[in-house]
C-alpha positions in Angstrom: -28.6 65.7 -14.1 -30.0 69.4 -14.5 -33.1 70.0 -12.8 -34.4 74.1 -12.2 -36.4 73.9 -8.4 -38.3 76.7 -7.5 -38.4 77.3 -3.9 -41.0 77.1 -2.3 -39.4 78.1 1.6 -41.0 82.0 1.3 -42.6 83.7 -1.4 -40.3 85.1 -3.4 -40.3 81.2 -5.2 -36.5 82.1 -6.6 -35.4 79.4 -9.2 -33.1 77.2 -8.7 -30.8 76.2 -11.1 -29.5 72.3 -10.6 -26.5 70.4 -11.5 -24.6 67.4 -11.1 -23.8 66.0 -13.7 -20.0 66.1 -13.2 -21.2 64.4 -9.5 -21.0 67.1 -7.8 -24.2 69.3 -7.0 -23.4 72.9 -8.5 -26.3 75.3 -7.5 -27.2 78.8 -8.2 -30.1 81.2 -8.7 -30.7 80.9 -4.8 -31.1 83.6 -2.3 -30.4 83.1 1.5 -29.0 79.6 2.8 -32.9 78.4 3.5 -33.1 78.1 -0.4 -30.0 76.1 -1.3 -30.7 73.7 1.3 -34.2 73.4 -0.3 -32.5 72.4 -3.5 -29.3 70.1 -1.7 -32.3 68.5 -0.2 -35.0 67.8 -3.2 -32.1 66.9 -5.0 -31.2 64.6 -3.0 -33.0 63.0 -0.7 -36.6 64.7 -1.5 -38.6 65.2 1.5 -42.8 65.8 2.1 -45.1 66.1 5.1 -47.6 63.6 4.6 -51.6 65.1 5.5 -54.1 62.1 5.1 -57.4 61.1 6.9 -57.8 57.8 9.2 -60.9 56.6 9.6 -62.9 56.9 13.2 -65.4 54.2 14.8 -67.6 56.2 13.7 -66.8 55.8 9.7 -65.6 59.7 9.8 -62.6 60.8 8.6 -59.9 62.4 10.6 -57.3 64.6 9.5 -54.2 63.3 10.2 -50.8 64.2 9.4 -46.8 63.3 9.9 -45.2 65.9 13.0 -41.9 66.0 10.6 -41.0 65.8 6.8 -40.8 62.2 5.2 -38.4 61.0 2.3 -40.7 60.5 -0.6 -39.8 58.0 -2.2 -41.4 57.0 1.3 -44.5 58.3 1.4 -46.4 54.9 -0.1 -45.2 52.8 2.4 -46.4 55.3 4.7 -49.6 55.6 3.4 -49.8 51.2 3.3 -49.1 51.7 7.5 -51.9 54.4 7.7 -54.3 52.5 5.9 -53.9 49.3 8.5 -54.5 52.0 11.2 -57.6 51.3 13.7 -58.6 53.7 16.1 -60.4 52.9 19.4 -63.1 54.2 20.5 -62.2 56.9 23.0 -60.9 61.1 21.9 -58.9 62.0 20.5 -57.0 65.2 21.2 -55.5 68.2 18.2 -51.8 66.8 18.4 -51.7 63.1 19.8 -49.9 60.9 18.0 -51.6 57.6 16.0 -48.7 55.9 15.1 -45.2 56.9 16.5 -42.1 56.6 14.1 -44.3 55.6 11.3 -41.8 53.7 9.0 -38.8 54.4 10.7 -38.6 57.3 9.4 -38.6 59.1 12.9 -41.6 60.8 12.6 -44.9 59.8 13.6 -48.7 60.4 12.8 -50.6 62.8 14.6 -53.9 63.7 14.4 -54.9 67.7 13.3 -57.6 68.0 14.7 -60.0 66.4 18.1 -62.1 64.4 17.9 -65.3 63.9 20.7 -66.9 60.9 21.5 -70.3 63.0 21.5 -69.5 64.5 18.4 -71.6 64.6 15.8 -71.9 61.4 13.4 
């Protein structure tokens, strides 16, 4: 499969040509090792940071995200696990782990913001 990948690692946005028709991944058009790694990952196992919300006991939403990228193919599985979360009535600190090792990916779902018990609804 041949593909053009726009690198998102830095503002340059290199257009990387990727070809693995021969069974060997061939890349061209990258300007740095980070861009090369990004294109290799996109062609073999695309990864994404999951960013979503979890309902608080008050009904408000708490922004959450994974602390490391998860395989793109597992995003729907991870979202199914997020939908099951029932947070207890207690303060939540930014960075607090809400769900460890989500779907066995090694990434933790963490709070992106703090929530206080006395916060306005």
